[in-house]
Structures are given as C-alpha cells and as structure tokens.
N, C-alpha and C positions, 0 to 999 in steps of 0.2 A: 458650659450650659452644662450642669445634672442633669438627668432622668428622674431627679425626683419629684414627686407632686408639691403641686402650689398651694398653698394654703388654703382650705375654703372658705365662701363667706364671702370672697372681692370679680370683680369683673374688670376688666381693661379694656383699653384703644388705645391704639395709635395711627395717626391721620399728616393727612400733608397739606396745609389751611393755606400757604403763600406769603407766611412769615419771612421765611427763610428767602435769598431769591435764587437760590440752587432749587428749591420746588421738592429738598426733600423734608422727610415726617418733622412735623415741628410744635404737634399737639396732642396732649398725652390725657389718658382718661384714667386713673383707678375709681372704683366705684364698688360701695357695702351694699351687699344683701340688703343688710341691716345699720343700724347705727353704731358706730367704730368707736371703740379707745382709742385717743391719737393723744403725741406729746410731741415736741418739738424743739431742737437747740438751731442757736443761729448766728445767725454773723456779730462777731462785736467789732465791726466797723461803726464809725457812726454817723457816716453815710448809708441810709440804708433806704432799700428798695420798697415801692410802694407794699409789693407780696407778702415781706419781712414782716412790716407795720401793721398788716390782715390776720395774718396765723400766730404770730406773738399775741394778738388779742383773744387768738379762740384756742386757746392747746395752755393747760392739757384738757381734754373734754368725752365728754362717752355718747357725743351725739353727734360726733363728724360722718357722713355721709359718700364725700367724696374727695379727689382733690386734683385740678386743671397744673397742668403745667405746658407752659410754652415754651421753645426755646424761637431764637433766632432774635428776640427784643427783651431785653432787663429787664424795663419799666422802671429802670432806678432815675432820680434825679429829674421827673418829671412833672412833681408838682400836687399841685389840689386832683389836674385831669388825673395821672398814673393813680394817684388814688381811687378817683371812682371811678377808672376802667378796670382796679383790680378788683374793686366790687363786684362793676356788675359784671365780669367774667362767672366769680360764684353766684350772682343770680341765675343768671345764662342756663347754669347748669344747674341751678336749683330747682326750675323751672322743669327739666324735662325730668326728675326728681319728686315734686310735689314737696316736697321740700323748703326750708328759706333760708337764705343766702349765709346765715351764718353757719350753718351747717357745712359749707362747701371750704377747704382751704386752696389757698392758690399758691404756687410757685412761678416765678420766670427766670430766663435765662440769657440774653444774648448781648446786645449793642446798649451801651445807656445812651439815657440822655433822648431816647424816638419816642415818638408819641406812639402809645399799641396801635396797629393798624384793627378797629376793635369790628368792620366788615371781617375781615376775613377770619377774624378770630372767632364771632359766631356760628359763621359758615364752620369753621371748625370743629366746634362745642357740636353744634346738630348734626354733621357727618358722625363724629366718635362717636355720641351718643346708638348711633342707630347700630354700631359695631360692634357693641358691648360684648365681650364672651371672657369667659372663663381657663380659655386652654391655653399652653406654652406660647403659640405660634402669637396669643392675644394680648399673653405677658411680654414677651419682645417687641408686638408693635410698639407698644406703651414704653419701652427702656429704649428703643431707639430713637422714638419724638423729643427726647427730654437732651439728646444729642445736642452740641455744636462741636468747635473746633475737637471732638474725640475723634481715635483712628476705628477706634470699634467699641460692642455694647457694653458695660460693663453691669451686670445681671446674674446673682445666682437663684437657686432656690435648697431648701434640702428637708430630710427629716429628720426629728431626734427624735429620744425616747426622753417623756418624763414620769418615773415613774410606772415604768409598764405599759405607756400611755404612747401611743405617735401625736405631736406635733408638728405643724409644719412652720418652716421662716423659708419670704423670700427678699430681696433688695434687687435695687436697681441704685445707678448711680449715674451722676455724668459731671466732668470735670479732667481739663487739661492746662487750665494755665490760670493766672489769677488764683494761686492754690499753696494756703500758708497757716501753717493751725493754730488757731484762734476761732474753734468754733464754728461754724460747724465745716468751711471750706472748700464747700460742694451744695449740687443737688443731690440727696437721696432721699430714698423712703424704703424702712423694713417696715414687713407685714409680717404677722405670725397670727393664727387660727388661737390659740392659746386665749384665755381666759385672766385680762389683767384692769387692772383700777385703774381711774386717769391718774392717780400719784404715783401707781406701783411702776406706771409707764413713763413714765419724767424719770424715776429716779434711774430704772433701766438703761435707758437711752442717754443718759447723761453719762454711765460708768460704763456702756460700751462706744460712744464716741468718745469719751478723754481715751483710751485704749488705742482707737485705730483713726475713725477720719481726723483726728487734733492730734496726731502725732508723723502728721505728712506735709511736705511741699515738697511743690516746685521750682517757685519762684519767689517768694517772701510775699504776697500782695494777699490780702484776706478782700475776698469782692463783698459788694457791698448786696450782694441777694444770698447772700449760702444761707442755707435749710437742709437740715434731716428732719425727716418725718418718721414717727412708728407709729405703727397702725395695727389694729387687734382686733378681729373678730368677733374671737371666743368661738366659731364655730365649733372646734374639737371638743369645748365644754372639759378640757382641763386645765384646772386652774394652778397658775404658781403661787404657790404660797411660798411659807418662811423654810419648810423644809425642801423646796425646788428649786430656790430661786434662784443660789448659786449656780446649779445645774444649766438652766435656764440661760442665763447670764453670760453662760463660759459659750455655748456655742452661739448665739446670737453673736458676740465679739469675735468670735471667728468668723462668723461670714462679713461684720464688719472690716473687721482686717483684709479681710482677701478683695474686698471691692477699693477699701482703702487705698491696698498697695497697687493694683487698676490703677487708677488718679494717678501713681507715683509713673509708673512703666511707660504711663499714656503720655506724661509732659508733655510739652511742645516742644520738637527736636532733640525729646532725650533721649538716649542710647545706654543708658545704666540707670540701674537703680542704688540707690546707696544704702546701706542698710545699718545705722549706725551703735551699737548699744557700748552705752555707760555704764561703768561700776565705779565700787570705791569709795562713791559722791559721799560728803557728809547725811542728806537723805535725798527722797526720792526728786525731792522740787527741784535741787539742784544737779542731780542726773540731768533729769528734762531738760531744766535750762544749757548744760552744756550740749547735750546730742544737739539741740533746736540751732544756737548758733552755728556751732560744727557745719550742720546742715544746711543751711541758709550763705555761707561763704562762699561767694563767687570764684576763689582761691581756692579753696576745696572742691567746688563743683567739677574747675575745668580742670584741675592734676587729676581726676576722676575720667573726664573725659579723654584725656589723652594718658592715659594709660600709666601715668609719674606717680610715683608710691614716694612724695612728697611728702615725710612725716610733718616735716617745720611748719607746711601751714594747717594742720590740720591741731599738733601740739600746741601750734599760738593759737588758732581761735577757743579751743580751751583756754586756754587761759586767758583769753580776753572778756571770754562770759561773765557773765553778772551772777558766778560762782566761784563758792573757794576750793581751789587742787592745792593737793601736792609735789610740786615738781619733783622730789625728791624721788615719791611714789609714782611718778605719770610711766605708764607702757602704754604702750600701740601696737596691735596685730592686724596686717592691712592684708585685705585675702587671703588670711592663715599662715602668713610669713608674720612673725615677731622682728620689728623690725626697730626698738627704741624699747631701753628697757632703765627703770629707777632711773628716770632723769638722762641716760645717752643716747645715742644713738649705736645701734648693733653693726656689725656687719651681714651683708646678703648681698644677693645676686638680682641687681636691681634690673635686669635686661630678662630675667627669666620671669621677675616679680610684676615689670611692667608687660609681659608675652600675655601675663595669665589674667589680671587687669580687664587689658584689651581686648581678651575674649572671653567673658562673661559678661553677663548681663546683667547680674548683679555685682556687689562689690560688698564685701562685708567689713566693716570699718568697729575692731573690737577695743576701746581705749579703756584704759584702769588709772583712777586720776588721784588714787590714795587708800587708804583700810577704810573706811567708813561700808555704812550696810544699803548707800544710796543707787539705785538702777534705773537703766530709762534706756529704753529703743525707740529710735525716729527713724523714719524713711523717707527721701529726700534722690530730686530726680539731680544729675547732671548739667553742667550747662555748655550748649552750643552751640556755635556758630548761625545752625539751623535755627534755633529760638530767638536769637538777634533781628534773624530776615525775619519770621512769622509774624512779628510783633511790633516791624518797624512796618509792616505794609498793612495787617490788620488793623481792622477800625472794632475797640473793645469799648 
C-alpha cells in the first residue's frame, strides 16, 4: 500500500457481523460525503446475482451516496427473496444517510444459493455506519471486509497530477477463484475525487477495465456476481475534460492493472503469474483471443507449474484459438529464451530454462503469430494440485 492520501469526499468502514463462519470481517461500507457520480461494469454470465441486477439498473448515475458489500454469501440464485434482501440492504444503509434506497449500491460475494442472514446483515450495517472514517485504516478495514478466499488485501491509492493539479485515486478488489475475463471477473471499487459526468465515468471505466480486470484469468469461470464500480466525488474540483482525459485514463488503468495482477498472483493454489504477450496477429481482437486461449489451457498452466518449457502446448493452443495465425511466421520466447522460431523448434538448455521458470514468480510468454499489427497482453495463473484440492473441499 502506498502512502499517498486517499481521495477526499469518501468515508469507509469494515466490520465482522457473522456472515462468515470464521468470524473474519464480512461487511464493508463506502460512503460519499455528497452524491457521487458512479459507473459500473458487470458479469456477462446469464446467471446473475440479485446485487448485480440492482446495480445494473442504477448505473451510471450522479446521485449514489454509498456502496454496501458483504462477503461470505453471494445472494445468487436466491430468487425473489434474494432481490428483496438486496433491496433491504440498500434501504437499511439509506436510512442511516437519510437518502433513498436507490441512492445505494450493493455487492455480495461468497457461497451461492444460500439465503442472506439478514438479521446479521442489519447489525453489521448499523455497526459499520457508526465506524465510518476517512483515514487509511478505515480504507483498509473496508478493503479487508470484501475478501473471501483471498490470501491478502488487494488495495492501493495514489496521487496524480492533472494539468498541474493534484487528483487522488484509490481502489480495492477481491478475487482468487472464479476468475475469467468477461467483465468484471471479481468485485472491485475504484474511487477518485476528480470531477466526472456519469457518461464520462462509464466510458472511462470500460476502457480501464478492458485493459486490466478483463485481461486476467485463474480458472476460466466467470462468476455470477462480478461487479466493478467507479465512484467520483468531485471534491478536488479538478475537471476531467477532452484535453486531460487520456492522461487520467492512463493513470486509472495503471491502478486497475496493478490490482488485476494481484488477483492472478493470489489465484487459488497459484505459484506463478503467466504474462502472455501476443503480437503479429491480423488485429488486436485476434491477438486477444489467442492470448486468452493460451491462458485458459490446463496443459499450458500445468507446464508452467512444473517448469516444463513445453513449446508444443503453447503453440498448439494458439493454433486452435478462434483466430488466424501464420504457422511459418510463428515464434516463441519463454522466460526470455527463444525456443521456437518461424515454425521450427530451436536448440536450448531445457534444464536451465526449467530452473529459471521454477525460481520465478512471474513467467513471461512472448508469442509472435505472423506479421500483422495485432497485439495483446493477458495475465493468467498456473494450475496446481492445491487448486484442485481447495475447490474439491470448499463449497462455492
């Protein structure tokens, strides 16, 4: 976590209210001092949780005052009662702020198909509302309370300069399993004190998400609850306009990339982050399809786990992707070592390369598939026996 100040205009709280059997923090509040501009991107799964339905219907907006998040229960596949519970969570928060339920957004994560323990949720909201604060410890508490199987907090904040004026960014996210790139791939909230319009916020969030959270995968499973929100307080009074929007988007995207990569590094059972760079495709879309296909391949993932420089698995995965490649112009570098060029394997020290792969937390895979202008980057976790063991024992 950096020492940069948080965006002004926000308060945070995170508490334990007994949703999680472990007793760990499981209810988070983010509250704006005044109405917030908000935008959201959501799961593309056809089975969606009640909180996703609620938020989709209310973003983008310029009148959101709070986001309430619970962990330990996804409130997914819970029918009409789940929808009523999501609405009640928002109403209960709204009562504390003297606003309408429609001015509150809700996110949930955890076990699917279980009814929400609303008595505990009510108590948690009451507790959190009494602990709101604008300090870094309050921000950390809110970030910790959205985690489920995560091993560590995923949060960051920073100050940037827009036309010589300070603007602040902060973000928190959760996710270690059920991660696949089909927006949003997790729960996350990005905050800023810049001045944005709702339409602008929605556009900016889509761009940042596409370059970050939508380019990661752990297990290829798109969740029912995936939500990424952008909240802007406007408290800095620095307007993001046509002249400085590109610079703002660049900094926001860097923040999102950092947290997105943390999702992969924290993938359940993961021992390596695989950075897949594809170039030479006919267009960026084809490059992206190829990168995603390689990152989703269990054979590629397990090869990285074992430190096996198995170029055949990688090249063949590119070959079955739904995108055109030129086999005679296909080349591959693995962990910085070129092992395949122009459709033919090269001589290399397999033992040395294997040791390099095993000793590194990050393994780069650089694949050229032709002479076109298309490029893409994708991050994926490897696949270990610990992932299988964990998900055979943990109810999701």
